[in-house]
C-alpha positions as CSV (number, residue, x, y, z in Angstrom):
1,M,-42.7,-17.1,8.5
2,S,-39.9,-18.2,10.8
3,A,-36.2,-17.5,10.5
4,A,-35.7,-21.2,9.7
5,D,-38.2,-20.9,6.8
6,L,-36.4,-17.9,5.5
7,D,-33.0,-19.6,5.7
8,A,-34.3,-22.6,3.9
9,Q,-35.3,-20.4,1.0
10,Q,-31.7,-19.2,0.5
11,P,-30.0,-20.6,-2.6
12,S,-27.0,-21.7,-0.5
13,G,-29.3,-24.1,1.5
14,G,-29.4,-21.8,4.6
15,A,-25.7,-20.8,4.7
16,I,-25.0,-17.1,4.1
17,A,-23.6,-16.7,0.6
18,Q,-20.2,-14.8,0.7
19,R,-18.7,-12.9,-2.1
20,A,-15.2,-13.5,-3.2
21,P,-13.0,-10.5,-2.6
22,T,-12.5,-8.4,-5.7
23,V,-9.0,-8.0,-7.0
24,Q,-8.0,-4.8,-8.6
25,H,-5.5,-5.1,-11.4
26,I,-3.3,-2.1,-12.0
27,S,-0.8,-1.4,-14.7
28,A,2.9,-0.7,-14.2
29,Q,2.2,2.8,-15.4
30,Q,-0.3,3.3,-12.6
31,V,2.2,2.0,-10.1
32,R,4.9,4.5,-11.4
33,A,2.4,7.3,-11.3
34,S,1.4,6.6,-7.7
35,A,5.0,6.2,-6.5
36,G,5.4,9.8,-5.6
37,A,1.9,10.1,-4.2
38,W,3.0,9.6,-0.6
39,S,6.2,9.7,1.3
40,Y,7.6,9.0,4.7
41,R,7.6,12.0,7.1
42,G,11.4,11.8,7.6
43,C,14.4,9.7,7.6
44,D,13.9,8.5,11.1
45,E,10.6,6.9,10.0
46,V,12.3,5.4,6.9
47,R,15.1,3.9,9.0
48,A,12.6,2.6,11.6
49,A,10.8,0.8,8.7
50,G,14.0,-0.7,7.5
51,A,13.6,1.0,4.1
52,A,16.6,3.3,3.9
53,P,18.0,4.4,1.6
54,L,15.2,5.3,-0.7
55,Y,15.7,6.1,-4.4
56,R,13.8,8.6,-6.5
57,G,10.8,6.8,-8.0
58,Q,10.5,4.3,-5.1
59,P,7.3,4.3,-3.0
60,G,7.9,6.5,0.0
61,Y,10.6,8.7,-1.5
62,G,10.3,12.4,-0.9
63,V,12.6,15.2,-2.0
64,H,12.4,16.6,1.5
65,M,14.6,13.7,2.7
66,D,17.1,14.1,-0.1
67,G,19.4,16.8,1.2
68,D,21.8,16.9,-1.8
69,L,19.1,16.2,-4.4
70,D,21.0,13.2,-5.9
71,G,18.0,11.0,-6.0
72,I,18.9,9.1,-2.9
73,A,17.0,9.9,0.3
74,C,18.1,8.9,3.8
75,E,21.6,7.9,2.8
76,P,23.9,6.5,5.6
77,I,25.4,9.3,7.6
78,R,29.1,9.7,6.8
79,Q,31.4,10.9,9.5
């Protein structure tokens, strides 16, 4: 049997059938639970990403970047 014969037997008429991408639905509770799962390495990285300041509970927040433990990481430097 040739490749053309095999292609002709495909339900799509010879074209390769493609699956639609699956979409994962997550709840707000799952989002909140995962918010602390990762953090930036430091404030330089946060600022380079344009994400400063970060607030406790936001994705990317880490207590290691919150020097005064007020829930706000990578605050603007006051002089």
